[in-house]
N, C-alpha and C positions, 0 to 999 in steps of 0.2 A: 504494499499500500504506499503511495507516495507520502512524503513527509508532511506536505501542506494539508492533504486530506486527513492524515492522522491527527494533526494539531487541530484542525477545524472540527472533526468529530468529537475530540476530547473536550474542546472548549465548549461546544454546544451541550455536551452531556454534563459538564461541570456547571454551566449556567442553569441547565434544566434541573439539576439536583439542588443547587444552593438557593436560587431566587424563589421558585414556587414553594419549595419546602421551608424556606426561611419565612415566607408569608404565612404558611400553614402553622408553623410552630409559634410565631408571633401571636396569631389568632388564639391558638390553644392556650398559651400561657397568660395572655393579657386581655383577651376579649371574650373568651368562651364562657358562656353562662350555663347552657344545657344542651343536651342532644335533641331535645324537643324543638328548640329554636332552629337548629340546623335542618331537621326533618320537615319543618314547616316553611323553610325558605325555598321557594320554587326554583329560583335561579341556582342555588347550591345543589339541590336535588337533580336538576337538569345536567349540571356538569358531572356529578357523581355517576349518574346513569350512563352518560355519554363515555366517560372514561372506562367504565367497566365493560361496556359494549365494545369499544375500540380495542381494549386489552384482550378481551375474549376472541374477537375476530382475528386479530393479529397472531395470537397464540395458536388458533386453529390453522391459520395460514402457514406459520412456521412449522407446525407439526406435519402438515402435508407436504411442505416444500422446505426442507431444512436448508438454512442459508450457510451452514458451516458445521463445525464440529460441536458447537454448544447447542443444546435443545431449547425447545420452546418453554421448558420449565424454568430455566434460568431467566428467560425473558419475562415471565410472569413474576418471578421473584424480584428482579430489578424494577419492574413496573410498580410493585407494591412498596418497594423501598423508596423509590424516588420519582415515580410518575413517568408518563410517556415521554416527556421532554428530556428525561435522563435516559430511560431504558432503550429507546429506539437507536439513538446514535451510539451509545455504549455497546449494545448488542451487536450492532453492525461492525463496529470497531473490533470487538473480540473475535467475531467470526471471520473477519478479513485481514487480520494482522498476519504478518509473516514473521516467523521466528528467525532471529539472527543466526547466521551460520557459525558453527563452532569450529 
């Protein structure tokens, strides 16, 4: 994988992990009042449903068309850890990196 592509994928993955998750943790620690409020927020529920649907669809696609040596299970784990903005570029990076020659 070319060096610029590697740096770009890792930069996007880093941003996708830090920024959205930073906002999530800020909300959890400073503004969260109850799960009831989240469940009654139509916009939040729309995003949650959309993220789970997209993750499920992509996991199904990766199970049917493996992009490399890492399976769809790792993709789902990465998605739960850092969201799609992190998991997609990092999963692509992991499956397309070339090992240095020894």
